[in-house]
N, C-alpha and C positions, 0 to 999 in steps of 0.2 A: 295170702302170705303165711297163714297159720299151718299150711302143709309144708313139712320139711323139704320135700322135693322142689316145690315152687320157689321157696326162699333160696334154696341152694342154686337153682337155675338163675335167679335174679342176681345173686352174688357172683356167680361165674361170669355172667354177662358184664356186670359192672367192673370186675377185675380185668376183663379182656379188653375193655375200651382203651383207646389211646388217641393221640392227637393226629394221627396220620391223615385222616380225612380233612380235618380242620386246617392243618398246616398247609396242605396243598392249595387251599382256597383262601387263606387269610389275606394274601396280597391283593385279592380282588375286592376287598372291603374298601370302599371309597366314601361311604356315607359318614356324616358326623356321628360320633359315638362316645359313650362313656363305658368304661370297663370297670366293674366292681368285683373285687375278690375278697373273701373273708380270710383274715390272717390265720385262722384255725381250720381252714378247709382241709378235710382229711383226704380229698382227692389228689392233693399235691404234696410232694415231699417238702417243697419250699414255696409256699404261696406268693411270697414277695418276688421270688425269682420268676415265677410264672407270670405275674403281672408285668414285670420288667420285660419279659420276652414278648408279651402281647403289645405293650406300648412301644417297643422297639420295632415291631413288625408293621404296625399300622398307626395312623394318626388318630389316637384316641386319648381321652383324658382317663388316667388310671387312678383308682381309689382303692387303697388297701384298708379294710375296715378291721380294727383291732377287736379281739375277743369275740369274733363271729366266725361261724363255720361256712357251710356250703350254701346257705340261703340268706345272704345279706339283705335281700329285698324284704325278707320277713323278719329276720333277727335284728336288723338295724334300719328300719324304714326311715328313721329320723335322719339318717345319712344318705340313703339311696334316693328317696323321693326328691329332696332339694336338688340333688345332682342331675336327676332326670329332668326336672322342671327347668333347670338352668339350661340344659342342652336344648330342650324344646323351645324355650324362649329365644334362643339364638338362631333358630332355623328361619329361613325366609318364609313368608306367608304363601299358602297355596293359592294358585290362581282361582279367580271366581268361576263358578260353573257357567257354562254356556246356557242359553235359554233352553235348548233341547235337553241338556243334562238336568236342568232344574225341573223340567216337566216330568222326566222319568225317575225322579228321586236322586239324581246325581250319579247314576250308574255310569261307569266308564267302559268304553269298548276294549 
């Protein structure tokens, strides 16, 4: 990234990204989820509105983390980790592996 042309290419790519690919597939999300958005995320002109759009489109628990930017999992792990652990704790247990799966290390076909 120290070369100006590479940094410029990355910036051009980042600026060109939009939601069109995600928007078309969002309704297909059926798995339990938690959506975490930093209130200061520079990717969104209005992070709270972005979170509202996502939570309105799918059944997800939304968390807007104040004073955090694009990486809430890093910048506010004290908020994100408990939310993820709560989500995981609410999931049904996985079925026990069959004898043949146990023999081959649990690999699935």
